[in-house]
Each structure stands twice: as structure tokens, then as C-alpha cells.
N, C-alpha and C positions, 0 to 999 in steps of 0.2 A: 442386596446387602441388608444386614440385620438392622442397620440404623435408619432404614427407609420404610415408611408405612404408607400404603396407597389409600387415599381417601376416596377419590373419584376414579378417574382413569388417567393418570399422569402420562404425558407424552414421552417423558424421559425417565430413565433410572439414574442412580448416582454415577454409574460408570459411563453411560452414554452422555450425560451432561458434560463430563470432563473431556470426552473425545470430541464432542461438538464444539466446545469452547476453545479447543486448542487450534490456534492459527499461526503461532510463531514457530520458528526453527532455531534450535540452540546454536548449531554451527553448520553452515552449508558447505558441502564439498563440491568444488568445481568438477563437472563431469570430465572424464578423460578425453572425450572428443574435443571439447573446447580447449582444455589445457594443451593437448598435443597440437591443435591448430595454431594456438598462440606461439608455441615454441617453434613450430615450423615456419611461421610467418616471420618471426624475428630473425631466424637464421638466414632467411632469404634476403633480408634487408642489409644493406651495407651502410649502417649509420654509426658514425664515430661519436664517442663521448656520450653514450646513452644516458648515463646518470645525470649529466649536465642537462640533457634534453628533458628528462623527467622533471628535474627541478625547475626548469624554465616553464614547463607546462603548468606546474603547480602555482608558480608566481603569476601566470596569466589568469588563472582562475581567481586568485586573490584580487587582482586588479579589477576584474569584472564585478566581483562582490563589492569592492569599495565604491565603484562607480554607481552601482545600484543603490547603495546606502546614501548617496548624495541626493536622491530624490526627496523632496519635502515630505515630512510625515503626513501632512494634510492630504497630499496627493496620493500617497500609498494606501490610505484608508478610504478613499472616496468610493470604491466599489461596494464597501460594506455599509457606509453611512448614507450615501446618496446615489443609488443606482441610476436614476434618470439623468443626473448630472454626468455620471461616468459615460452613459450612452451618448450624451451630447459631445463629450470630449473626443470620443472615437469617430465622430462624424458619420461614417458610413460603414456598415458591416462588410460590404462587398469590396472595399478598397484593398489595394494590394499591400500585403504585409511587407515591411522593409527588413524582414529578418535577414534576407540574403545580403543586405547592405551594411547593417549595423551589428549583426551577430558575429561571434568569434569564428573566424575562418581558419581552419587547420591546414597547415602546410604538411609536406611529406614527413619531415622529421617529427612534427608534433603528432601526426597520426600514429606513427610507430610508437612514440612514447606513450600515447594514450592506450594503445593495445597492451603494452607491456605493464603499465602501472595502474590504470584505472578500469579497464574493461571487465576484469573478473569481479570487482566490487559492484559495479553498476549492474552486471548480469545477476549477481546474487540478490540485490535489492529488487530487481524486476521479477525474478523468479518467485520471490516471496509474495509480492503484490499480486501477480497473476495467479499464483496458486490459491490465494484466498478468493479471488474472483471465481475461480473454477469450483471451489468448495461451496461458496455461498450461493452461486447460481448454477446448479448442476445441469439445468436445461440449456445452458448457453454453450454453444460450440462454434467458435468463429471459423469461417471459411475464407472470408475476404477481409484483409486487415490493412490499415494505413498507419505507418510508423513515421511520425513527423520528427525531424531531428534525429534520424536513425543512427548517425555516427558510424561506428564500426559494426553495427548489427547486434548489439547486446540484446535488444528486445526480440529479435528473430530467434536467437538461440534459446531464450527463455520460453518463448511461445512454442517452439519445437519440442521442448521438454514437457511443458504443461499440457499441451493438446497435441500429442504425437499423431501424425497421419491425418489430421483434420484440416490443416491449412491448405487452401487451393491457390490463393493469390495474395501477394503482399506488395503494396505500393510503398516505396521508400522515398521520403522527401529529405534530402540532405544537400545543402548548398556547397559543401566542400567536396570537390572531386577526389581529393586525397583520402578522405574518410570513406567515401563510396568504394573506391578501389580496395582499400584495406578490408572493408566488410565483405566484399565479394571474394577476395582472396582467402579470407578465413573460412568462408562457408562453401568453397568450391568442392570439397570432398565429402560434404554431408550427403547422406542418403535420404531420399524422399523429400527433396526440397520442393516447395511450391513454386509457382511462376512468380518471379521477382522482376519488378520494373522500378527503375530509379528516376527521380525527378529532382531538379534543383530548387523548386519552389512550389507552393500550392497553386499559384497562377499557371505554372507549366503543367501541373497535373490536371487541372480542370480544363485546360485548353486542349489536351490530348486525349481526354476521356469523354465519351458522350454522357450527357446529363443523366440518363437512366442508370448508368453504370458507376456513378460517383459515390453511391452509398456503400459504407463498409460496416460489417458487423462489429468490428472493434477498431477504435482509433486510439493510439497511444502517443503521448509526447513526454519523453523522459529526459531530464537533465538539460532542458533547452530553454525554458521560459526565463530562467535566471540569466541567460546570456543576452536577453533583450532588455536593455535599460529603459526603453520607452513604454510607459504605461498604455499609451494609445495603441501601440502595436500588439501588446499582450492581449488587450481586450479584443481587438480585431481578429487576432490569430486564433484565440480559443473559441470565439464565436464561429469562425470558419470551420474549425475542427469539429465542433458540435454539429454543425449543419451537414458534415460529411459522414456522420454515423447514424445508423438506424437503430442502434442498440446501446452499446457501452462506450464511454470515453474514459480513459485512464490518464491522469496527469501525475508525474513523479518529479520531485525536486530534491536537492540535497537537504539533509536534516539540520538546517540552520534557521535562526529566526527569520532571515530574509526569505528562505525557501518556504517556510511555513506560512509567512505572510502572503506570498504569491499564490499558494494553493488555496488559502482561505478566501482571497479575493476572487479567484476564478470560480470556486465553488459557489460563493454567494451570488455571483453575477449570473451564472447559468440557472440556478434555482429561481432567482428573481425573474429572469427573462422568460422562463417557462411558465411561471405563475401568471405573468402578464399575458402571455400568449393564450393560456388556458382560459383566463377570464374573457378575453376577446372572442374566443371560439364558443364559449358558453353563451355569451350574449347573442352571437350570431345564430346558434342552434335554437335558442328560445324564439327568435324571430322567424326562422326559416325551417324549424323542425328538422335540424340536421343532427346526426350522431357524431360525437367526438371521436377522432382517430385514436387507436390504441396507443400510439406513440406520443400522445399529448401528455405534457408534464415531464418532470424529472425528479429522481430521488437518489440518495447516496447509497451505494452498495457497501462501500467501505472507505475509510475506517469508521466514519461517523454512524452511530446508531439512530440518528435523527436528521431532519432536514431544516432545523431551525438555526438561528445565529450561533456561531461557535461560543460556548460558555467560557473559553479561555481568553476571549477578547478583553482588553483593558486589564490584563493581569501580567505578571512577570513570567508566566509559563507559556510554552508554545507546543503545539502538537507535532510530534515526530516520533520515529521508531528506529530500531537498530537491528541490523543483521550481521551476525558474526560469520566470517568465512575463513577457510584455510587458505593461506597465501600460496599462490602458484610459484614455481621456480623463478619466473621472470620478475615477479614482484619482490622476491627475496633478494634477487641480484641487484636490481636497479633502484629500488626505493631506499631513500636515505633515512637515517634515524640517529638521534643524538645518543641513544644508548643501544644496547643489543636489540636487533630487529626480531620481534616475536614471530612465531609461526602462523599467527592469525591476525586479522584486523577486524574492526567494527565499522561497518558502513551505516551511517545515520542518514535517514531519508524521510521525506514527507510525501504524502500521496492522497489522491482522492479518486474513486471510481464512481462515475455517475451513469445511471441507466435511464432510458426513456420510459415513460409510463408513470404509474402511481405505486407508491410503496404498499405492499400487502398489509392489510389491517387484520390482525389475528386476535380473536377474543381471548385465546388461551396463551399465556406466557410460559416460559420454560418451567418455572417453579410452581405453577398453578396445579393444584391437586396433589402436591407432594407435602408430606409431613416428615420432619426430621426429629429423631430422638436426641435428647441431651446426653452428655457424658454420664451423668448420674443414672439415667434410665438404662443406658447400655450396660453399665457395670452391674446394675441390679439383675439383669437378665443372664449375665455370664455365670458359668460354673466357677467354683472356687479356683480350680487350676488355671482357667482362662484369665481370671482376674489378676493372678500373679504375673502372667505373661504380659498382660496389658499394662500393668504398673511399670514393668521394666521398660516397655516401649515408651511410656510417658517420660521416664527419666532421660531417655536418649533424646527425646524432643526438647526437653528442658535445657539440655547441654547445648543443643544446636541453636537455641534461640538467642541470637545476638541482637542487640538494639540497633539495627542498621538495615540498610537496603539489602535485599537478596542480590547475589551476583547476577549481573545483567544477562550473561550467557555462559554456557559451559565451555570448557576447552574442547578442542577438536579431537577427542580421543574415542569417540563413537561408543561411549558407555551409557548413553541416556536412553533408557527403555521407553520413556514417554514420548519420544520423538518419532516413533515408527508410524508411518502413514498407513491408514487402514485401506481396505479394498473399496470396491465400488459401493458396497452396502453400508459403509461407515455412517454413523449419525452425523447430521449436518445442522448447523445453526441456520434458521430461516431468516428472511429479510424483514420480519416484523420488528416491532420496537421493543421486544422483550429481552434483547441482549445488549448489555453495556460493553464498553471497550475499556480495557485496562491501559491507562496512560501512565507511563513511567514504571520502573521496577517496584514491585510490592515491598513494603516494610514487613519484616518479621521480628516481632517483639515477644520473645518467650513463647507462650502458647497461644498467641494471637497474631493474625496477619492483617495488615492495613493496606487497602487497595484504593488507588485513585481511579475513579470510574467516571467516564463520560457516558451519559445515559439519556434515553428519551423520558419525558415526563408525562406523555399521553399516548394513547393507543395508536394514533395515526402518525406518530413521530414528527409532529409539526414543531415541537419545542424540545429543548434539551437542557441538561444541567451537568455540573461537574461536582462530584461528591466523593467524600472518603468513606469507604465501607470497611467496617471492622468485623472480622470473623474470628470467633474464639473457639477453642477446642471444647470448652466446657458447655457452651450453648449449642454448638452444631459441629460435632466431630466429622460428619460427612463433608460439608462444605469447607471446613477447615483443612481437611486432607486435600481437597481440590485447590484451595487458595495457596497452600504451601508449594504446589507444583505449577501454579500459574506464573506466566511471564509477561513482561512488557509486550503489549500488542495482542494478547489473548482476549477472548470475549468473557463476559461474566453473566451468568443467568440471573434473571430478575423475576419477581412476582408481581402480578398486576394488582392495582388498588393501593 
């Protein structure tokens, strides 16, 4: 681009910066295979008063949410404020989780209602999360997966779309037999299914699998931790899940303050526990001249660009994201609404993806070596006829500049050119600390865009901060162009120093 001058040897160009930063999807369309499977499954069930069942299921979720809110605030923050005390509360990591006893157990009618009303939205959120894991970690190809709280198999469908043909074995842990049967019924016609084995608890899984075979490339627990009101069981459970993965752990919860709090707690505790383990191993290696294993330590793949305490702690904000999806026929029929039911819905979710090892420390950040021309410098270089065209374009931008948030997501009409996914050679954002995360939808104020950015403050990503970044067309037309097209959940490139 004319607005970009290379000083050294920049890693990105203005166009590749935009492509690498793009992580969000404006509107996700449920694949035909899943939509048809849901419709077929519902037709095969003889459930009366389906709308009433869907409403009852929604009320059950609200009851679980209210029960969790009854936990004392001092207890809910203990993992962040005092990890050693939290470890003492959990007593023993190897104890049996009581998820099967206290978690929400789905009956047959509730499983059918879940498939009809909730599964498409959960699938869309998981597809979004796993797609980013695939883009940020291109060398990661899971073959053996553990899906805890598998439900009706939303994660299975998402993984089959994100990593087609790669999965060899999936172990499902779901205490509800009704949900297990529903999930198997939905997936029975899928081609290229991996070997699937179901269990009703982690204890059952570890009892039936030999110790050398218990490690999984990917462990995922989605929309399940919030159903466990006991903090002790959550700590125990997540620690067990972390011990069952040799690479990446993904946790997903609804995009509520409670869900965000749970994700923040689990994130903080895993990072703290691995730092503690690393210090012990380093001490042992000094005495015995031992090399540390490659899997020592942990860092956040997404969404956090750093491994420090969440900068949103003690604020009125919480970290969550949104995925718009086109409603399936079953959702349009059975979901109730006070007004006309829209053809799409927004699924809000919180998540964290943790990987074993150490965050890559890169000396060069995305904007290093790049120099951007100002609007005045650009206009001085343009021919007279080009300047006239550019002025007209300026007036159009001025008209669009409302003093408000940008629309969170577009309608599902397929007219968004920026949402096209590139091929295998598309530019990717690395896992270094040079990429910030856009939290909440950007503000567009005339010819400037304001972005709320969670970012790392050092090269090793040990600490982070939450800042508002202002990008103006006058000072930087190139980044202003990118900011206008950035969305909630996208990355933002940074300059070191």
C-alpha cells in the first residue's frame, strides 16, 4: 500500500496485518449436516409440548445460575487472591469429583429440548473458539481428544469441522445417559467418525484406560463448570482435566459475569500451579543437573495475550465474547420470544485455551519495522484527480461516523467480504505478546475509532493491562482502515517499546 513504508524488514504488510488480526465471525451458518441431523432427531422423538419443555430447560439453567450466585464473594475470588488456600480447600487433587452427583442431570425430554433450542448456539461458540486455536497454533493437530461434559456432542461436531479427518479417538465424559444417547443418535450418519467411547465420570475413564493411554492432545470442557456449584469440585475437576492433557486445555462457559468469574479462577489457578511446579523442577535440576521437560509450565493461547492477572479484576467489566448465528428451523419453532422472533441470535460466551510449555518470546512485534504515513502525507503524494476521489471518500466516512458503538455483528445475509477465510498460507498471528485483544465492540466517533484493548506490557507476556486505543484517520489512515473493520474478539497489532 502507498501508506506503508518499510524501514527495516517488517514481518507484515498492511493487508496481512488485517488478515492475521481477524479472529471473529460476523454470522455463523450452521452446517447442513448438523441442521439435518437435528431435524431428523426431533422427528424421531415423540415429545409432547416441546415449547413447554424448552421453557422448563431455560428455567433450570436460571436456577443453577442463582444457586452459584449464593456462594460468598470471598470464596468465589479465593483462587485469584490466595491460591495456596484454595489448594488446601480442595484437599486432594486425586479425589473423585462429585459432578455426577450434584451436576444438572438431563432427562429424556430435557435432552430433546436441549438439542432443539441450545445445541446450535453452543456449537457455534465452540466452532469459533476451536477455529482460533487452529489459526493461532497451526502446528497443533489433535488426534486424541477428551470432551468432558460432552452433552449432545456439540464439541464433536465443531472439532470435525475445524480439523476434518484428523481425529482418531474421542473419549466422552457425560453423566447423563439421555444426553449420551442423543449425541450418538445425532452423529450416527456422519462420515469419517473417529473411535468414540463414552464414560459417565472421570473416575470411570481412568479406571478403564491404562495409565500410558490417558493423555489427550486436546481436553475440552464446555458449558459444564457452571453446573457445579461447589468450588472444591471445580478446582479438583479442572486440575484433573489438566493432568489428562499433554498439550491444550479449552474451557468454555456462558458469557455472564458468573461464567467469566469461573474462567478467570480456573485460568489463574492453572497458571499458578504450573509456576509452582516449574520452580520445584528448577530447584531439583540445579541439584541433580536435570533438564526440564518441554511440557513444563503453561501459557494462554487465547483469548488473553498475556499470562498475568486479569486487568479487569475489581472493575465493573468482565471478559466475554459474542457469536451471532442463523437460527435453525427447530430454534425458530420452539424458542419463545416476547416479540417477533429474529432469524438470528447472539451467543455470548467466555473461554480460555491453555497450552503446556512456555509462551514464545519474540523480539519483533507486529508493527516493528513499519512506518505509516499520515493523511496529509498521503494527500501530498496523490495526483489532483486522485485527491478529488479521496475527498469524496472522506465525506462518506464522515456521514457514517456515529458517536456510538459499532454494530456487534452483521446480519446473516452473507454480504461481508472481510469474513472469507483464507487458505493454508494465510497470515497468522503468533503467540508472542505483540498482539492485543479487542474487548467489546469498538467505538466509532467520526473519523476516529476507539478500541478497548487487553494487552501484554512486556515481551514475555508475564503482565497485562487494559487500555483504550484511539486510531484517527488523520494520523494513521492504514490502521484506521483496519480499526473500522475490526470487531469484538479480533486481535490488534502492537509495537514493542
